[in-house]
Each structure stands twice: as structure tokens, then as C-alpha cells.
All heavy atoms as an XYZ file, in Angstrom:
913
protein
N       0.828     -1.163      0.002
C       0.006     -0.011     -0.009
C       0.896      1.240     -0.001
O       1.739      1.409      0.834
C      -0.885     -0.046      1.251
C      -1.590      1.208      1.505
S      -2.554      0.932      3.015
C      -2.822      2.565      3.426
N       0.647      2.077     -0.972
C       1.425      3.308     -1.117
C       0.660      4.457     -0.475
O      -0.533      4.575     -0.605
C       1.621      3.613     -2.591
C       2.516      2.612     -3.318
C       3.970      2.755     -2.935
O       4.410      3.894     -2.694
O       4.650      1.741     -2.790
N       1.418      5.294      0.226
C       0.830      6.482      0.817
C       1.085      7.696     -0.057
O       1.804      7.643     -1.046
C       1.400      6.696      2.239
C       1.126      5.569      3.204
C       1.827      5.869      4.535
C      -0.359      5.387      3.448
N       0.516      8.774      0.310
C       0.621      9.962     -0.502
C       2.033     10.533     -0.594
O       2.378     11.230     -1.556
C      -0.418     10.956      0.061
C      -0.118     12.304      0.236
C      -1.233     13.091      0.919
O      -2.250     12.559      1.408
O      -1.016     14.235      0.963
N       2.929     10.225      0.344
C       4.296     10.706      0.312
C       5.276      9.667     -0.240
O       6.444      9.708     -0.009
C       4.752     11.098      1.731
C       3.945     12.256      2.318
C       2.980     12.033      3.258
C       4.128     13.519      1.844
C       2.216     13.056      3.766
C       3.377     14.572      2.335
C       2.420     14.337      3.298
O       1.663     15.373      3.792
N       4.757      8.747     -0.974
C       5.518      7.709     -1.608
C       6.292      6.865     -0.613
O       7.444      6.504     -0.807
C       6.453      8.277     -2.671
C       5.757      8.977     -3.772
C       6.715      9.520     -4.816
O       7.919      9.162     -4.759
O       6.290     10.250     -5.665
N       5.661      6.568      0.489
C       6.267      5.677      1.510
C       5.563      4.339      1.395
O       4.350      4.275      1.402
C       6.075      6.290      2.931
C       6.815      7.619      3.014
C       6.582      5.331      3.985
C       6.595      8.319      4.332
N       6.351      3.336      1.382
C       5.753      2.002      1.285
C       5.282      1.544      2.651
O       5.641      2.135      3.686
C       6.808      1.003      0.749
O       7.860      0.907      1.669
C       7.312      1.423     -0.637
N       4.509      0.518      2.656
C       3.975     -0.037      3.876
C       5.147     -0.576      4.720
O       5.150     -0.435      5.946
C       2.981     -1.171      3.592
O       2.003     -0.659      2.713
C       2.335     -1.675      4.853
N       6.097     -1.159      4.053
C       7.262     -1.667      4.769
C       7.997     -0.529      5.474
O       8.376     -0.673      6.639
C       8.229     -2.315      3.781
C       7.962     -3.755      3.520
C       8.994     -4.306      2.521
O      10.170     -3.886      2.587
O       8.588     -5.142      1.744
N       8.179      0.554      4.789
C       8.860      1.720      5.414
C       8.030      2.281      6.578
O       8.617      2.652      7.604
C       9.083      2.812      4.369
C      10.128      2.434      3.315
C      10.215      3.475      2.230
O       9.289      4.239      2.006
N      11.329      3.468      1.521
N       6.705      2.329      6.451
C       5.875      2.838      7.529
C       5.921      1.916      8.729
O       6.021      2.383      9.885
C       4.440      2.952      7.032
N       5.892      0.597      8.486
C       5.969     -0.362      9.591
C       7.358     -0.242     10.276
O       7.455     -0.326     11.498
C       5.722     -1.768      9.095
C       4.247     -1.973      8.747
O       3.395     -1.276      9.231
N       3.985     -2.949      7.903
N       8.426     -0.077      9.490
C       9.763      0.037     10.074
C       9.813      1.310     10.915
O      10.393      1.322     12.013
C      10.796      0.063      8.965
N       9.259      2.396     10.406
C       9.279      3.627     11.145
C       8.462      3.489     12.441
O       8.866      3.987     13.509
C       8.739      4.768     10.300
N       7.334      2.790     12.370
C       6.514      2.565     13.557
C       7.290      1.756     14.577
O       7.245      2.012     15.794
C       5.206      1.904     13.180
N       8.001      0.704     14.085
C       8.795     -0.124     15.012
C       9.898      0.734     15.675
O      10.128      0.624     16.844
C       9.428     -1.273     14.249
C       8.454     -2.409     13.979
C       9.192     -3.679     13.529
N      10.032     -3.463     12.362
C       9.628     -3.601     11.092
N       8.369     -3.936     10.821
N      10.461     -3.410     10.094
N      10.547      1.599     14.890
C      11.601      2.455     15.414
C      10.993      3.422     16.450
O      11.566      3.622     17.554
C      12.299      3.226     14.294
C      13.181      4.348     14.850
C      13.127      2.276     13.413
N       9.842      3.985     16.153
C       9.197      4.917     17.089
C       8.777      4.174     18.344
O       8.933      4.744     19.459
C       7.992      5.606     16.457
C       8.349      6.657     15.404
C       7.053      7.200     14.757
C       9.114      7.787     16.035
N       8.250      2.960     18.190
C       7.876      2.196     19.358
C       9.110      1.919     20.202
O       9.100      2.050     21.434
C       7.170      0.908     18.979
C       5.708      1.067     18.970
C       4.992     -0.288     18.788
N       4.634     -0.361     17.352
C       4.965     -1.350     16.542
N       5.629     -2.384     17.000
N       4.606     -1.331     15.278
N      10.188      1.495     19.555
C      11.427      1.206     20.260
C      11.938      2.505     20.924
O      12.374      2.485     22.074
C      12.479      0.637     19.329
N      11.892      3.583     20.208
C      12.352      4.849     20.777
C      11.413      5.279     21.899
O      11.852      5.849     22.901
C      12.399      5.916     19.682
N      10.124      5.018     21.736
C       9.150      5.365     22.768
C       9.427      4.627     24.065
O       9.352      5.177     25.155
N       9.748      3.349     23.920
C      10.049      2.573     25.133
C      11.323      3.120     25.740
O      11.385      3.282     26.958
C      10.199      1.062     24.754
C       8.820      0.502     24.368
C      10.810      0.298     25.898
C       8.918     -0.897     23.807
N      12.288      3.387     24.944
C      13.536      3.920     25.480
C      13.332      5.278     26.138
O      13.899      5.535     27.183
C      14.604      3.994     24.393
C      15.122      2.650     23.954
C      16.199      2.771     22.929
C      16.675      1.391     22.512
N      17.672      1.466     21.419
N      12.518      6.120     25.481
C      12.267      7.421     26.070
C      11.455      7.322     27.347
O      11.674      8.110     28.293
C      11.574      8.385     25.092
O      10.356      7.781     24.645
C      12.462      8.718     23.923
N      10.563      6.353     27.402
C       9.803      6.162     28.645
C      10.745      5.696     29.765
O      10.648      6.178     30.896
C       8.684      5.149     28.421
C       7.532      5.667     27.593
C       6.524      4.563     27.286
O       6.672      3.451     27.822
O       5.609      4.838     26.500
N      11.619      4.760     29.437
C      12.582      4.316     30.445
C      13.490      5.466     30.874
O      13.815      5.655     32.048
C      13.437      3.171     29.909
C      12.692      1.860     29.802
C      13.593      0.760     29.317
C      12.848     -0.541     29.172
N      13.715     -1.610     28.669
N      13.926      6.265     29.890
C      14.770      7.400     30.197
C      14.047      8.412     31.050
O      14.624      8.951     31.995
C      15.250      8.040     28.872
C      16.175      9.243     29.013
C      17.485      8.836     29.696
C      16.456      9.851     27.658
N      12.775      8.645     30.739
C      12.005      9.606     31.512
C      11.868      9.105     32.944
O      11.988      9.903     33.898
C      10.627      9.835     30.879
N      11.604      7.819     33.121
C      11.501      7.247     34.471
C      12.804      7.326     35.234
O      12.847      7.695     36.404
C      11.041      5.778     34.386
C      10.818      5.117     35.733
C       9.727      5.781     36.553
O       8.765      6.355     35.986
O       9.890      5.783     37.803
N      13.901      7.048     34.545
C      15.237      7.148     35.160
C      15.518      8.596     35.577
O      16.029      8.856     36.649
C      16.315      6.663     34.179
O      16.000      5.312     33.787
C      17.662      6.689     34.830
N      15.170      9.528     34.705
C      15.351     10.957     35.025
C      14.489     11.369     36.195
O      14.929     12.175     37.055
C      15.059     11.839     33.810
C      16.119     11.751     32.688
C      15.681     12.599     31.504
C      17.460     12.191     33.195
N      13.253     10.876     36.294
C      12.405     11.195     37.425
C      13.032     10.668     38.717
O      13.047     11.367     39.731
C      11.013     10.577     37.230
C      10.106     11.436     36.412
C       8.654     10.925     36.438
N       8.104     11.095     35.112
C       7.887     10.116     34.209
N       8.131      8.897     34.520
N       7.412     10.427     33.021
N      13.505      9.441     38.656
C      14.173      8.862     39.836
C      15.425      9.648     40.230
O      15.681      9.904     41.402
C      14.513      7.381     39.567
C      13.332      6.461     39.505
C      13.739      5.059     39.092
O      14.898      4.802     38.769
N      12.757      4.142     39.100
N      16.201     10.031     39.194
C      17.409     10.809     39.484
C      17.038     12.164     40.108
O      17.714     12.649     41.026
C      18.218     11.044     38.195
N      15.966     12.809     39.615
C      15.525     14.058     40.157
C      15.102     13.885     41.624
O      15.409     14.750     42.457
C      14.363     14.620     39.358
N      14.439     12.789     41.962
C      14.064     12.510     43.355
C      15.297     12.340     44.220
O      15.360     12.884     45.330
C      13.176     11.268     43.424
C      11.786     11.449     42.841
C      10.997     10.153     42.803
O      11.516      9.123     43.297
O       9.883     10.168     42.281
N      16.291     11.603     43.713
C      17.520     11.380     44.469
C      18.249     12.717     44.683
O      18.731     13.021     45.786
C      18.431     10.370     43.742
C      19.820     10.328     44.376
C      17.811      8.990     43.790
N      18.324     13.538     43.619
C      18.961     14.842     43.764
C      18.227     15.707     44.778
O      18.829     16.447     45.564
C      19.065     15.553     42.422
C      20.195     15.043     41.554
C      19.937     14.689     40.234
C      21.470     14.938     42.065
C      20.992     14.246     39.441
C      22.505     14.451     41.265
C      22.250     14.100     39.947
N      16.891     15.665     44.722
C      16.123     16.486     45.644
C      16.378     16.040     47.089
O      16.521     16.869     47.996
C      14.619     16.360     45.327
N      16.458     14.715     47.301
C      16.747     14.224     48.650
C      18.160     14.631     49.072
O      18.382     15.035     50.204
C      16.606     12.691     48.720
C      15.185     12.228     48.626
S      14.894     10.448     48.923
C      16.353      9.656     48.426
N      19.131     14.525     48.139
C      20.489     14.903     48.458
C      20.592     16.391     48.778
O      21.274     16.786     49.752
C      21.404     14.576     47.275
N      19.904     17.229     48.005
C      19.927     18.655     48.300
C      19.228     18.945     49.610
O      19.638     19.851     50.355
C      19.269     19.450     47.161
C      20.152     19.580     45.937
C      19.656     19.301     44.703
C      21.472     19.984     46.051
C      20.464     19.410     43.587
C      22.287     20.076     44.945
C      21.779     19.803     43.682
N      18.222     18.193     49.949
C      17.564     18.340     51.250
C      18.504     18.026     52.377
O      18.570     18.739     53.380
N      19.283     16.930     52.212
C      20.240     16.560     53.241
C      21.320     17.623     53.383
O      21.712     18.019     54.485
C      20.865     15.177     52.912
C      22.075     14.879     53.799
C      19.834     14.079     53.026
N      21.806     18.111     52.244
C      22.849     19.173     52.260
C      22.302     20.439     52.911
O      22.971     21.076     53.711
C      23.370     19.434     50.820
C      24.228     20.666     50.791
C      24.142     18.246     50.302
N      21.072     20.804     52.583
C      20.465     21.992     53.158
C      20.330     21.827     54.679
O      20.587     22.765     55.452
C      19.116     22.270     52.521
N      19.926     20.610     55.089
C      19.796     20.364     56.534
C      21.145     20.449     57.215
O      21.260     20.998     58.322
C      19.162     18.974     56.749
C      18.876     18.668     58.176
C      18.204     17.303     58.329
O      17.533     16.844     57.384
O      18.334     16.711     59.409
N      22.191     19.928     56.560
C      23.534     19.986     57.126
C      23.994     21.441     57.266
O      24.570     21.835     58.285
C      24.527     19.210     56.255
N      23.714     22.268     56.254
C      24.060     23.672     56.341
C      23.296     24.372     57.471
O      23.826     25.247     58.156
C      23.837     24.408     55.037
C      24.983     24.252     54.066
C      24.796     23.653     52.833
C      26.243     24.678     54.396
C      25.808     23.505     51.940
C      27.292     24.546     53.518
C      27.064     23.951     52.289
N      22.027     24.004     57.656
C      21.245     24.578     58.729
C      21.857     24.214     60.098
O      21.938     25.042     61.015
C      19.807     24.127     58.664
C      19.050     24.752     57.515
O      19.439     25.800     57.032
N      17.985     24.118     57.055
N      22.243     22.947     60.249
C      22.859     22.509     61.490
C      24.177     23.255     61.741
O      24.446     23.710     62.845
C      23.099     20.959     61.453
C      21.749     20.227     61.514
C      24.020     20.520     62.596
C      21.864     18.731     61.246
N      24.964     23.402     60.656
C      26.217     24.138     60.800
C      25.993     25.588     61.188
O      26.714     26.160     62.025
C      27.028     24.069     59.495
C      27.751     22.745     59.205
C      28.364     22.778     57.836
C      28.799     22.491     60.253
N      24.998     26.219     60.556
C      24.759     27.635     60.895
C      24.243     27.761     62.323
O      24.617     28.678     63.054
C      23.746     28.244     59.894
O      22.482     27.625     60.074
N      23.402     26.802     62.783
C      22.946     26.839     64.162
C      24.108     26.658     65.153
O      24.197     27.369     66.152
C      21.892     25.751     64.411
C      20.599     26.011     63.667
O      20.363     27.189     63.291
O      19.798     25.080     63.503
N      24.995     25.726     64.780
C      26.161     25.497     65.644
C      27.052     26.740     65.702
O      27.547     27.102     66.758
C      26.964     24.291     65.112
O      26.089     23.166     65.025
C      28.134     23.960     66.028
N      27.228     27.372     64.554
C      28.056     28.579     64.485
C      27.439     29.684     65.346
O      28.136     30.396     66.072
C      28.203     29.034     63.054
C      29.099     30.240     62.939
C      28.709     31.521     62.692
C      30.524     30.266     63.064
N      29.797     32.330     62.669
C      30.947     31.592     62.882
C      31.474     29.305     63.329
C      32.256     31.953     62.984
C      32.799     29.703     63.394
C      33.179     30.996     63.215
N      26.123     29.837     65.286
C      25.447     30.823     66.119
C      25.629     30.521     67.599
O      25.865     31.450     68.407
C      23.960     30.889     65.772
C      23.676     31.524     64.419
C      22.182     31.464     64.059
O      21.406     30.969     64.866
O      21.858     31.876     62.941
N      25.552     29.246     67.967
C      25.767     28.881     69.361
C      27.190     29.187     69.815
O      27.423     29.655     70.943
C      25.471     27.390     69.573
C      24.003     27.047     69.472
C      23.767     25.542     69.557
O      24.715     24.771     69.618
N      22.499     25.171     69.585
N      28.148     28.947     68.940
C      29.547     29.231     69.259
C      29.722     30.750     69.439
O      30.386     31.184     70.382
C      30.473     28.695     68.170
C      30.521     27.161     68.236
C      31.911     29.267     68.295
C      31.279     26.509     67.090
N      29.128     31.536     68.542
C      29.258     32.997     68.673
C      28.570     33.471     69.961
O      29.111     34.346     70.655
C      28.588     33.667     67.474
C      29.407     33.585     66.202
C      28.737     34.267     65.029
O      27.510     34.412     65.047
O      29.472     34.680     64.121
N      27.429     32.898     70.304
C      26.737     33.312     71.533
C      27.482     32.920     72.774
O      27.411     33.622     73.779
C      25.308     32.723     71.530
C      24.356     33.323     70.526
C      23.034     32.608     70.465
O      22.859     31.644     71.250
O      22.206     32.983     69.631
N      28.193     31.807     72.723
C      28.907     31.339     73.900
C      30.079     32.243     74.284
O      30.548     32.214     75.393
C      29.404     29.906     73.693
O      30.446     29.872     72.766
N      30.555     33.019     73.303
C      31.650     33.937     73.574
C      33.032     33.343     73.437
O      34.012     33.954     73.786
N      33.087     32.123     72.924
C      34.397     31.483     72.746
C      35.233     32.274     71.756
O      36.435     32.405     71.891
C      34.210     30.037     72.246
C      35.533     29.389     71.862
C      33.515     29.227     73.294
N      34.577     32.830     70.756
C      35.311     33.612     69.752
C      35.734     34.965     70.279
O      36.555     35.629     69.649
C      34.447     33.780     68.501
C      34.024     32.466     67.793
C      33.126     32.774     66.632
C      35.243     31.698     67.376
N      35.204     35.369     71.407
C      35.545     36.675     71.964
C      36.894     36.710     72.643
O      37.398     37.772     73.028
N      37.507     35.530     72.819
C      38.819     35.495     73.476
C      39.843     36.055     72.469
O      40.021     35.544     71.393
C      39.195     34.032     73.850
C      38.179     33.495     74.854
C      40.608     33.992     74.401
C      38.351     32.030     75.149
N      40.461     37.114     72.900
C      41.428     37.789     72.028
C      42.822     37.572     72.569
O      43.067     37.754     73.753
C      41.093     39.297     71.940
C      42.093     40.015     71.083
C      39.691     39.529     71.440
N      43.704     37.218     71.671
C      45.070     37.042     72.083
C      45.711     38.421     72.284
O      45.451     39.345     71.517
C      45.825     36.259     70.994
C      47.204     35.809     71.454
C      47.834     34.899     70.408
O      47.118     34.194     69.752
O      49.074     34.953     70.311
N      46.516     38.522     73.321
C      47.150     39.804     73.585
C      48.122     40.192     72.482
O      48.695     39.314     71.837
C      47.891     39.735     74.907
C      46.991     39.533     76.122
C      47.778     39.459     77.409
O      49.004     39.298     77.339
O      47.153     39.544     78.452
N      48.330     41.469     72.286
C      49.271     41.914     71.284
C      50.665     41.412     71.587
O      51.028     41.145     72.732
C      49.207     43.430     71.331
C      47.918     43.750     72.002
C      47.613     42.583     72.910
N      51.464     41.317     70.546
C      52.818     40.758     70.671
C      53.673     41.595     71.619
O      54.417     41.031     72.441
C      53.468     40.715     69.300
C      54.870     40.130     69.329
C      55.488     40.092     67.980
N      54.757     39.145     67.128
C      54.915     39.045     65.844
N      55.778     39.797     65.226
N      54.215     38.191     65.152
N      53.573     42.910     71.549
C      54.385     43.772     72.425
C      54.076     43.507     73.901
O      54.972     43.431     74.733
C      54.144     45.220     72.089
N      52.788     43.380     74.207
C      52.401     43.139     75.604
C      52.901     41.743     76.072
O      53.380     41.600     77.198
C      50.874     43.192     75.731
C      50.446     43.104     77.182
C      48.966     43.337     77.328
N      48.590     44.653     76.898
C      47.379     45.007     76.567
N      46.393     44.140     76.608
N      47.107     46.231     76.149
N      52.818     40.745     75.176
C      53.327     39.410     75.552
C      54.808     39.451     75.788
O      55.333     38.861     76.760
C      53.015     38.402     74.429
C      51.606     37.911     74.414
C      51.491     36.652     73.559
N      52.261     36.673     72.342
C      51.772     36.938     71.112
N      50.468     37.167     70.980
N      52.544     36.921     70.069
N      55.538     40.174     74.949
C      56.998     40.273     75.129
C      57.324     40.985     76.427
O      58.236     40.571     77.183
C      57.633     41.025     73.958
C      57.774     40.195     72.709
C      58.523     40.971     71.643
C      58.779     40.111     70.456
N      59.563     40.788     69.427
N      56.555     42.014     76.758
C      56.790     42.766     78.001
C      56.560     41.841     79.192
O      57.313     41.841     80.174
C      55.852     43.987     78.057
C      56.063     44.882     79.226
C      55.176     46.095     79.137
C      55.379     47.002     80.331
N      54.501     48.166     80.269
N      55.485     41.058     79.138
C      55.202     40.128     80.250
C      56.304     39.055     80.348
O      56.694     38.699     81.463
C      53.838     39.478     80.031
C      52.669     40.384     80.249
C      51.357     39.725     79.929
O      51.280     38.672     79.306
N      50.256     40.358     80.333
N      56.775     38.589     79.224
C      57.860     37.580     79.252
C      59.131     38.183     79.849
O      59.844     37.503     80.599
C      58.116     37.041     77.844
C      57.024     36.108     77.365
O      56.265     35.598     78.190
N      56.925     35.925     76.074
N      59.395     39.431     79.477
C      60.611     40.084     80.075
C      60.437     40.250     81.579
O      61.377     40.006     82.327
C      60.837     41.449     79.407
C      61.414     41.346     78.015
C      61.912     42.690     77.541
N      60.894     43.718     77.543
C      60.108     44.045     76.515
N      60.254     43.397     75.381
N      59.223     45.021     76.608
N      59.253     40.652     82.004
C      59.016     40.801     83.444
C      59.152     39.459     84.158
O      59.751     39.376     85.254
C      57.633     41.403     83.668
N      58.621     38.414     83.538
C      58.738     37.080     84.126
C      60.206     36.656     84.221
O      60.666     36.142     85.233
C      57.929     36.096     83.266
C      57.950     34.704     83.785
C      57.013     33.823     82.911
N      57.254     32.460     83.170
C      58.098     31.669     82.477
N      58.745     32.166     81.450
N      58.267     30.413     82.804
N      60.964     36.916     83.173
C      62.408     36.568     83.172
C      63.133     37.358     84.237
O      64.022     36.829     84.905
C      62.984     36.838     81.788
N      62.758     38.623     84.427
C      63.377     39.451     85.438
C      63.160     38.875     86.818
O      64.048     38.800     87.667
C      62.827     40.871     85.337
C      63.714     41.917     86.010
C      63.207     43.349     85.761
N      63.075     43.667     84.346
C      61.882     43.968     83.758
N      60.778     44.035     84.470
N      61.829     44.248     82.470
N      61.904     38.440     87.098
C      61.587     37.855     88.423
C      62.368     36.567     88.618
O      62.920     36.341     89.719
C      60.075     37.600     88.501
C      59.709     36.746     89.701
C      59.290     38.913     88.542
N      62.446     35.747     87.580
C      63.208     34.474     87.702
C      64.654     34.768     87.979
O      65.323     34.146     88.821
C      63.037     33.615     86.441
C      61.611     33.109     86.332
C      64.046     32.484     86.409
C      61.261     32.439     85.019
N      65.215     35.776     87.278
C      66.622     36.123     87.457
C      66.866     36.661     88.868
O      67.882     36.334     89.511
C      67.008     37.185     86.443
C      68.458     37.468     86.389
C      68.822     38.475     85.279
O      67.982     38.702     84.408
O      69.932     38.997     85.352
N      65.920     37.455     89.428
C      66.090     37.958     90.790
C      66.101     36.824     91.770
O      66.920     36.811     92.707
C      64.972     38.937     91.100
C      65.129     40.276     90.450
C      63.911     41.179     90.682
O      62.935     40.758     91.285
N      64.027     42.426     90.219
N      65.221     35.856     91.587
C      65.170     34.710     92.518
C      66.493     33.909     92.407
O      67.029     33.466     93.431
C      64.005     33.785     92.168
C      62.645     34.344     92.528
C      61.553     33.377     92.160
C      60.187     33.940     92.478
N      59.104     33.033     92.072
N      66.978     33.758     91.199
C      68.227     33.014     90.996
C      69.385     33.737     91.657
O      70.188     33.109     92.335
C      68.443     32.852     89.490
C      69.662     32.071     89.114
C      69.754     30.725     89.401
C      70.757     32.695     88.494
C      70.902     30.008     89.049
C      71.893     31.996     88.163
C      71.948     30.638     88.434
O      73.068     29.944     88.109
N      69.454     35.050     91.490
C      70.539     35.822     92.104
C      70.448     35.767     93.628
O      71.487     35.655     94.309
C      70.471     37.282     91.687
C      71.008     37.516     90.307
C      71.053     38.994     90.028
N      71.317     39.223     88.604
C      70.933     40.278     87.927
N      70.286     41.235     88.562
N      71.214     40.420     86.677
N      69.243     35.824     94.179
C      69.073     35.738     95.623
C      69.576     34.388     96.145
O      70.258     34.306     97.205
C      67.591     35.944     95.993
N      69.270     33.322     95.390
C      69.729     31.993     95.793
C      71.258     31.909     95.745
O      71.908     31.330     96.635
C      69.084     30.921     94.912
C      69.433     29.510     95.254
C      68.891     29.086     96.602
O      67.923     29.717     97.119
O      69.446     28.125     97.176
N      71.820     32.480     94.722
C      73.294     32.493     94.583
C      73.908     33.261     95.755
O      74.891     32.807     96.386
C      73.747     33.101     93.251
C      73.371     32.140     92.100
C      75.228     33.414     93.211
C      73.618     32.692     90.736
N      73.372     34.439     96.072
C      73.902     35.226     97.211
C      73.814     34.443     98.523
O      74.717     34.458     99.337
C      73.157     36.531     97.344
C      73.861     37.668     96.640
C      73.224     39.019     96.901
N      72.337     39.324     95.785
C      71.014     39.397     95.852
N      70.423     39.259     96.993
N      70.302     39.665     94.787
N      72.710     33.737     98.694
C      72.521     32.973     99.924
C      73.590     31.894    100.025
O      74.229     31.724    101.068
C      71.119     32.335     99.952
C      70.811     31.630    101.271
C      69.525     30.870    101.211
N      69.556     29.753    100.247
C      70.144     28.584    100.445
N      70.828     28.349    101.564
N      70.123     27.653     99.529
N      73.844     31.165     98.939
C      74.833     30.088     98.953
C      76.231     30.672     99.131
O      77.059     30.120     99.879
C      74.719     29.223     97.663
C      75.880     28.267     97.522
C      73.406     28.504     97.628
N      76.499     31.768     98.440
C      77.833     32.366     98.560
C      78.094     32.887     99.982
O      79.213     32.855    100.473
C      77.997     33.516     97.556
C      78.150     32.994     96.138
C      78.282     34.131     95.117
O      78.033     35.316     95.463
O      78.615     33.827     93.972
N      77.067     33.404    100.640
C      77.261     33.926    102.015
C      77.458     32.824    103.014
O      78.045     33.029    104.088
C      76.041     34.804    102.426
C      76.050     36.095    101.704
O      77.097     36.570    101.244
N      74.893     36.715    101.588
N      76.972     31.597    102.707
C      77.233     30.484    103.602
C      78.727     30.108    103.573
O      79.296     29.847    104.630
C      76.392     29.271    103.216
C      74.925     29.408    103.538
C      74.075     28.213    103.056
O      74.686     27.259    102.489
O      72.873     28.259    103.290
N      79.317     30.097    102.436
C      80.759     29.861    102.288
C      81.361     31.126    101.710
O      81.175     31.397    100.519
C      81.004     28.676    101.373
C      80.532     27.386    101.956
C      80.958     26.288    101.035
N      80.569     25.011    101.608
C      80.777     23.861    100.989
N      81.365     23.832     99.816
N      80.389     22.758    101.541
N      82.096     31.782    102.447
C      82.579     33.122    102.063
C      83.489     33.064    100.857
O      83.417     33.917     99.978
C      83.302     33.782    103.248
C      82.310     33.938    104.387
C      83.896     35.119    102.860
C      82.912     34.368    105.692
N      84.347     32.059    100.751
C      85.347     32.060     99.669
C      84.879     31.305     98.445
O      85.674     31.060     97.561
C      86.645     31.432    100.202
C      87.229     32.257    101.316
C      87.180     31.818    102.618
C      87.790     33.484    101.059
C      87.719     32.576    103.659
C      88.313     34.286    102.071
C      88.263     33.794    103.355
O      88.778     34.571    104.364
N      83.646     30.946     98.433
C      83.152     30.191     97.259
C      82.315     31.119     96.392
O      81.299     31.643     96.854
C      82.318     29.008     97.714
C      81.812     28.209     96.538
C      81.434     26.874     96.956
N      81.078     26.108     95.747
C      80.474     24.993     95.760
N      80.141     24.464     96.883
N      80.208     24.383     94.629
N      82.736     31.303     95.145
C      81.988     32.137     94.220
C      81.299     31.221     93.211
O      81.941     30.400     92.542
C      82.912     33.084     93.460
C      83.647     34.109     94.313
C      82.730     35.220     94.694
N      82.147     35.855     93.520
C      81.984     37.138     93.378
N      82.340     37.951     94.350
N      81.429     37.645     92.325
N      80.011     31.337     93.098
C      79.259     30.541     92.122
C      79.069     31.297     90.834
O      79.205     30.770     89.742
C      77.883     30.127     92.717
C      78.076     29.231     93.929
C      77.000     29.456     91.660
C      76.796     28.894     94.623
N      78.797     32.556     90.989
C      78.457     33.382     89.814
C      79.368     34.582     89.790
O      79.511     35.323     90.764
C      76.974     33.816     89.886
C      76.556     34.749     88.795
C      76.383     34.289     87.518
C      76.392     36.101     89.054
C      75.971     35.134     86.486
C      75.983     36.947     88.050
C      75.804     36.461     86.764
O      75.412     37.305     85.774
N      79.997     34.809     88.660
C      80.841     35.984     88.481
C      80.163     36.871     87.420
O      80.067     36.465     86.283
C      82.258     35.601     88.037
C      82.983     34.835     89.091
C      84.398     34.501     88.589
C      85.117     33.702     89.637
N      86.441     33.298     89.203
N      79.741     38.015     87.827
C      79.078     38.880     86.856
C      80.041     39.302     85.730
O      81.241     39.405     85.965
C      78.606     40.083     87.669
C      79.345     40.042     88.919
C      79.832     38.636     89.128
N      79.527     39.603     84.566
C      80.405     39.966     83.451
C      81.018     41.326     83.620
O      80.575     42.162     84.305
C      79.447     39.952     82.278
C      78.059     40.019     82.805
C      78.138     39.495     84.199
């Protein structure tokens, strides 16, 4: 049977078979894409929930004041370390004087 566009019945049946095969494949593809979209939606939901938890935790940390602890400036730390060293040195010198006074002729420390 010839059609108006000079297509034979064989060609029409072949085209129908191809369309049916393509239709099945597109239906499977559409179902797979729907499932993938559901999986992505769930994954984005989990990620969004994780970000919400992180932001809540960050707010709690900020409210707790842990981030408010400020390290002292370097100059102040150095000054405190020098003062500490001075106190240690004074104690050491006092101990040396005490030991030297017990034995008069024994010198432990000779200043430069």
C-alpha cells in the first residue's frame, strides 16, 4: 500500500517499530530521570539540613563567647615575658647570694 508521500507499507511499519522502540527507550529514560531528580532532591535536602545544622552550631559558638577570646598583642606578651624573666633572674641571684654567704670564699656566679 502506497501512501501519498511515496512511503511503502514496509517503510511505515519500520518507522513505527523504530518509534515504538524509541518510545520505550524514552519512557525508560524519563522514568530514570524522574528517579534521578528525586535522588537529587533528597540529596539537596540533606545538604540544606547539614548547612542549617552548621549555621545553628556557629550561632551557638558565637553566643557562647568562645570567639571573643582575644590574644594579647605581641608587644604586651613580650613585655610580660621580660618581666617574668626578670623575676626568675632575681630569685636566681638571691639563691646564689645565699649560697655564697654560707661559704665566704666560694663564688658561684661571676658577673660579666
